[in-house]
C-alpha positions as CSV (number, residue, x, y, z in Angstrom):
1,X,12.8,-14.9,-11.3
2,X,13.5,-13.8,-7.8
3,X,10.5,-11.6,-6.9
4,X,12.7,-9.3,-4.9
5,X,15.2,-8.9,-7.7
6,X,13.3,-6.1,-9.4
7,X,12.9,-4.3,-6.0
8,X,16.7,-4.5,-5.4
9,X,17.3,-3.2,-9.0
10,X,15.0,-0.2,-8.4
11,X,16.9,0.5,-5.2
12,X,20.2,0.5,-7.0
13,X,18.8,2.9,-9.6
14,X,17.7,5.2,-6.8
15,X,21.0,5.0,-4.9
16,X,22.6,7.6,-7.2
17,X,19.9,10.0,-6.1
18,X,20.7,9.5,-2.4
19,X,23.6,11.9,-2.3
20,X,21.4,14.6,-3.8
21,X,18.8,14.0,-1.2
22,X,21.3,14.2,1.5
23,X,22.6,17.5,0.2
24,X,19.2,19.0,-0.2
25,X,18.3,18.0,3.4
26,X,21.6,19.5,4.7
27,X,20.9,22.8,2.9
28,X,17.4,23.1,4.4
29,X,18.4,22.0,7.9
30,X,19.3,25.4,9.2
31,X,15.9,26.9,8.2
32,X,13.8,24.1,9.7
33,X,12.8,23.3,13.3
34,X,11.8,20.1,15.0
35,X,9.0,21.6,17.0
36,X,5.3,20.5,16.4
37,X,3.3,22.4,13.8
38,X,1.3,25.5,14.6
39,X,-1.7,25.3,16.8
40,X,-0.4,22.3,18.7
41,X,-0.8,19.9,15.7
42,X,1.7,17.3,14.6
43,X,3.1,17.5,11.1
44,X,2.9,14.0,9.6
45,X,4.3,12.9,6.3
46,X,3.2,9.6,4.9
47,X,5.0,8.0,2.0
48,X,1.8,6.9,0.2
49,X,-2.0,6.8,0.4
50,X,-2.9,3.9,2.8
51,X,-0.5,5.3,5.5
52,X,-1.8,8.8,4.9
53,X,-5.4,7.6,5.2
54,X,-4.6,5.7,8.5
55,X,-2.8,8.8,9.9
56,X,-5.8,11.0,9.1
57,X,-8.3,8.6,10.6
58,X,-6.2,8.3,13.8
59,X,-4.9,11.8,14.1
60,X,-8.0,13.8,13.4
61,X,-7.6,17.5,14.0
62,X,-4.5,17.0,16.1
63,X,-2.4,16.3,12.9
64,X,-1.8,17.7,9.5
65,X,-1.0,14.9,7.1
66,X,0.7,15.2,3.7
67,X,1.2,12.3,1.2
68,X,4.5,12.1,-0.6
69,X,3.0,10.2,-3.5
70,X,0.9,12.3,-5.9
71,X,-2.6,11.3,-7.1
72,X,-2.4,8.6,-9.7
73,X,1.4,8.0,-9.3
74,X,2.9,4.5,-8.8
75,X,4.4,4.7,-5.3
76,X,7.1,2.1,-5.9
77,X,8.9,4.4,-8.4
78,X,8.3,7.7,-6.6
79,X,11.0,10.3,-7.1
80,X,11.2,13.0,-4.5
81,X,11.4,16.7,-5.4
82,X,13.2,19.3,-3.3
83,X,9.9,20.4,-1.8
84,X,9.3,16.8,-0.7
85,X,12.6,16.7,1.0
86,X,11.8,19.9,2.9
87,X,8.5,18.3,4.1
88,X,10.4,15.3,5.4
89,X,12.9,17.6,7.2
90,X,10.1,19.6,8.9
91,X,7.9,16.6,9.8
92,X,7.3,15.6,13.4
93,X,6.6,12.1,12.2
94,X,7.4,10.3,8.9
95,X,5.5,7.1,8.1
96,X,6.8,4.7,5.5
97,X,7.2,1.0,4.6
98,X,10.7,-0.2,4.3
99,X,12.3,-3.3,2.7
100,X,12.7,-1.6,-0.7
101,X,9.0,-0.7,-1.2
102,X,9.9,2.9,-2.0
103,X,13.6,3.2,-2.5
104,X,13.7,7.0,-2.9
105,X,11.9,7.5,0.4
106,X,14.2,5.1,2.2
107,X,17.2,7.0,0.8
108,X,15.8,10.3,1.9
109,X,15.0,9.0,5.4
110,X,18.5,7.7,5.8
111,X,19.8,11.2,5.2
112,X,17.6,12.9,7.8
113,X,19.5,14.6,10.6
114,X,17.1,13.0,13.1
115,X,16.0,9.6,11.9
116,X,14.0,9.0,15.2
117,X,11.2,10.9,13.5
118,X,10.8,8.2,10.9
119,X,8.9,5.0,11.5
120,X,8.9,1.9,9.3
121,X,5.5,0.5,9.9
122,X,6.5,-3.0,8.7
123,X,8.6,-3.4,11.9
124,X,6.8,-5.6,14.3
125,X,4.1,-6.8,11.9
126,X,3.9,-10.3,10.5
127,X,5.7,-9.9,7.1
128,X,5.7,-12.9,4.8
129,X,8.3,-13.2,2.0
130,X,9.2,-9.5,2.2
131,X,5.7,-8.6,1.0
132,X,4.8,-5.1,2.2
133,X,1.1,-5.1,1.1
134,X,-0.4,-5.6,4.6
135,X,-3.0,-2.8,4.3
136,X,-5.1,-5.0,2.0
137,X,-5.9,-7.2,5.0
138,X,-8.4,-5.2,7.1
139,X,-7.2,-6.8,10.3
140,X,-3.6,-5.7,9.6
141,X,-4.7,-2.3,8.5
142,X,-6.2,-2.0,12.0
143,X,-2.9,-3.0,13.5
144,X,-1.2,-0.3,11.4
145,X,-3.6,2.3,12.9
146,X,-2.8,1.1,16.4
147,X,0.9,1.5,15.7
148,X,0.3,5.0,14.3
149,X,-1.7,6.0,17.4
150,X,1.2,5.0,19.6
151,X,3.7,6.9,17.6
152,X,1.5,10.0,17.6
153,X,1.1,9.8,21.3
154,X,4.8,9.6,21.9
155,X,5.2,12.9,20.2
156,X,2.0,14.5,21.6
157,X,1.3,12.8,24.9
158,X,-1.7,15.1,25.6
159,X,-3.5,13.6,22.6
160,X,-3.0,9.9,23.7
161,X,-6.7,9.4,24.7
162,X,-7.9,11.0,21.4
163,X,-5.5,9.0,19.3
164,X,-6.5,5.7,21.0
165,X,-10.2,6.5,20.6
166,X,-9.9,7.3,17.0
167,X,-7.8,4.2,16.2
168,X,-10.5,2.2,17.9
169,X,-13.2,4.0,15.8
170,X,-11.2,3.2,12.6
171,X,-11.0,-0.4,13.5
172,X,-14.7,-0.4,14.2
173,X,-15.2,0.7,10.6
174,X,-12.8,-2.0,9.3
175,X,-14.5,-4.8,11.2
176,X,-17.7,-4.7,9.1
177,X,-15.5,-4.7,6.0
178,X,-13.7,-7.8,7.3
179,X,-17.1,-9.4,8.1
180,X,-18.4,-8.7,4.5
181,X,-15.3,-10.3,3.0
182,X,-15.7,-13.4,5.2
183,X,-19.4,-13.7,4.3
184,X,-19.0,-13.1,0.6
185,X,-16.0,-15.3,0.1
186,X,-17.1,-18.2,2.4
187,X,-18.5,-20.4,-0.4
188,X,-17.1,-20.0,-3.9
189,X,-17.0,-22.1,-7.0
190,X,-13.3,-21.2,-7.3
191,X,-10.7,-20.1,-4.8
192,X,-7.7,-19.2,-7.2
193,X,-7.2,-15.4,-7.5
194,X,-5.2,-14.8,-10.7
195,X,-3.5,-11.4,-10.5
196,X,-0.8,-9.5,-12.4
197,X,1.6,-9.1,-9.6
198,X,1.7,-10.4,-6.0
199,X,0.0,-7.6,-4.2
200,X,-2.9,-9.6,-2.7
201,X,-1.1,-12.3,-0.6
202,X,-2.3,-11.1,2.8
203,X,-5.9,-10.6,1.6
204,X,-5.8,-14.1,0.0
205,X,-4.4,-15.7,3.2
206,X,-7.0,-13.9,5.4
207,X,-10.0,-15.2,3.4
208,X,-8.6,-18.7,2.4
209,X,-7.9,-17.8,-1.3
210,X,-5.0,-18.9,-3.4
211,X,-3.1,-16.0,-5.0
212,X,-1.7,-16.9,-8.4
213,X,0.6,-14.1,-9.5
214,X,1.9,-13.7,-13.0
215,X,4.8,-11.7,-11.8
216,X,6.4,-11.2,-8.4
217,X,6.2,-8.4,-5.8
218,X,7.3,-5.7,-8.1
219,X,4.8,-4.2,-10.6
220,X,7.8,-3.6,-12.9
221,X,8.8,-7.3,-13.0
222,X,8.4,-8.8,-16.4
223,X,7.3,-12.4,-16.3
224,X,9.2,-14.9,-18.5
225,X,7.5,-16.6,-21.5
226,X,7.6,-19.8,-19.4
227,X,5.8,-18.1,-16.5
228,X,3.2,-16.7,-18.9
229,X,2.6,-20.1,-20.3
230,X,2.4,-21.7,-16.9
231,X,-0.1,-19.3,-15.5
232,X,-2.2,-19.5,-18.7
233,X,-2.3,-23.3,-18.3
234,X,-3.2,-23.1,-14.6
235,X,-6.0,-20.6,-15.5
236,X,-7.5,-23.0,-18.1
237,X,-7.2,-26.1,-15.9
238,X,-8.8,-24.4,-12.9
239,X,-11.6,-22.8,-14.8
240,X,-10.6,-19.2,-14.1
241,X,-13.0,-16.7,-15.6
242,X,-11.0,-13.6,-14.7
243,X,-7.4,-12.4,-14.8
244,X,-7.0,-9.2,-12.7
245,X,-4.9,-6.2,-13.6
246,X,-4.1,-3.2,-11.5
247,X,-5.1,0.5,-11.9
248,X,-1.6,2.0,-12.0
249,X,0.1,-0.8,-14.0
250,X,-0.3,-1.8,-17.7
251,X,-3.0,-4.4,-18.3
252,X,-1.0,-5.9,-21.2
253,X,0.3,-9.0,-19.3
254,X,-3.1,-9.8,-17.8
255,X,-4.7,-9.5,-21.3
256,X,-2.1,-11.9,-22.8
257,X,-2.9,-14.5,-20.1
258,X,-6.6,-14.0,-20.4
259,X,-6.5,-14.5,-24.2
260,X,-4.6,-17.7,-23.8
261,X,-6.8,-19.0,-21.0
262,X,-10.2,-18.0,-22.6
263,X,-10.9,-15.6,-19.7
264,X,-11.6,-11.9,-19.3
265,X,-9.7,-9.2,-17.5
266,X,-11.0,-7.0,-14.6
267,X,-9.6,-4.4,-12.3
268,X,-8.4,-5.3,-8.8
269,X,-7.1,-2.2,-7.0
270,X,-4.2,-2.6,-4.6
271,X,-5.1,0.9,-3.3
272,X,-1.5,2.1,-3.4
273,X,-2.6,5.5,-4.5
274,X,-5.9,7.3,-5.1
275,X,-6.2,8.7,-8.6
276,X,-7.8,12.0,-9.4
277,X,-10.8,10.0,-10.6
278,X,-11.1,8.4,-7.2
279,X,-10.9,11.8,-5.4
280,X,-13.5,13.4,-7.7
281,X,-15.9,10.5,-7.0
282,X,-15.3,10.9,-3.2
283,X,-13.7,7.5,-2.9
284,X,-11.5,6.3,-0.1
285,X,-10.0,3.1,1.3
286,X,-13.3,1.5,2.4
287,X,-15.2,2.1,-0.8
288,X,-12.3,0.8,-3.0
289,X,-12.0,-2.3,-0.8
290,X,-15.7,-3.0,-1.2
291,X,-15.4,-2.6,-5.0
292,X,-12.5,-5.1,-4.9
293,X,-14.7,-7.5,-2.9
294,X,-17.5,-7.3,-5.5
295,X,-15.0,-8.0,-8.3
296,X,-13.5,-11.0,-6.5
297,X,-16.9,-12.4,-5.6
298,X,-18.0,-12.2,-9.2
299,X,-14.8,-13.6,-10.6
300,X,-14.8,-16.6,-8.2
301,X,-18.5,-17.4,-8.4
302,X,-19.0,-16.8,-4.7
303,X,-22.5,-17.5,-3.2
304,X,-22.4,-14.4,-1.0
305,X,-21.6,-12.1,-3.9
306,X,-24.2,-9.3,-4.6
């Protein structure tokens, strides 16, 4: 199965909604302005949690950030409400990932009267095989923050020094995370990371792991019986102890492979959205990334695992 096929299929399903998005934006255009928000702050709309978190870290009190993807929702299949379209129209800066990651957001952005306010953060970054999951690599998350700082400074030049300083401070928090991943995953009994869908390619490449995905880039992709059998065989042959599933996606496929391979299942979070459970616990990007590291270290028998 072409891993991009399901993404294209979702885009086709959302295309019928594009006309409605355009109409809603047109109807609200007369009541909205393009000036920065009150108090000299910039209104930033992020399409899903990792971008919203980076914008908050970089923007500080010079921005107000809203996240289009509700808590616990799967961002790939986000459908926008009229209130979301109004937020997009009023924003000074819209942050998203293109290439079919969130088709409804791309359709709405294409309908904006002024598309210069929208920034596709995949542009200029080292994309591999149309995989958008760069934020799971701490170094690339740092580059995303730097790009956001530049975009904020273009719209609020007086804040440039503050944005650059805050982006540097965020990278300074990401660097110890990167160091912990390197230390923990340096020496492991196994280096094959068995996952439900191919979210962890950049993380695996950064730390010299081998991602084995049951399905492709889309969480909706249904693997064929042949693929299920192939991954089950690989898991047995390579002594895998753990098949990882994702928080916002059914664990059914991972459980089937784990049964066939004599392995267990465990959660590995792609951090595409914070659930209400996360928020109640005070979780954020760094804490979830560290839980992921603990899970990977235990699954692969890494010497540096706690």
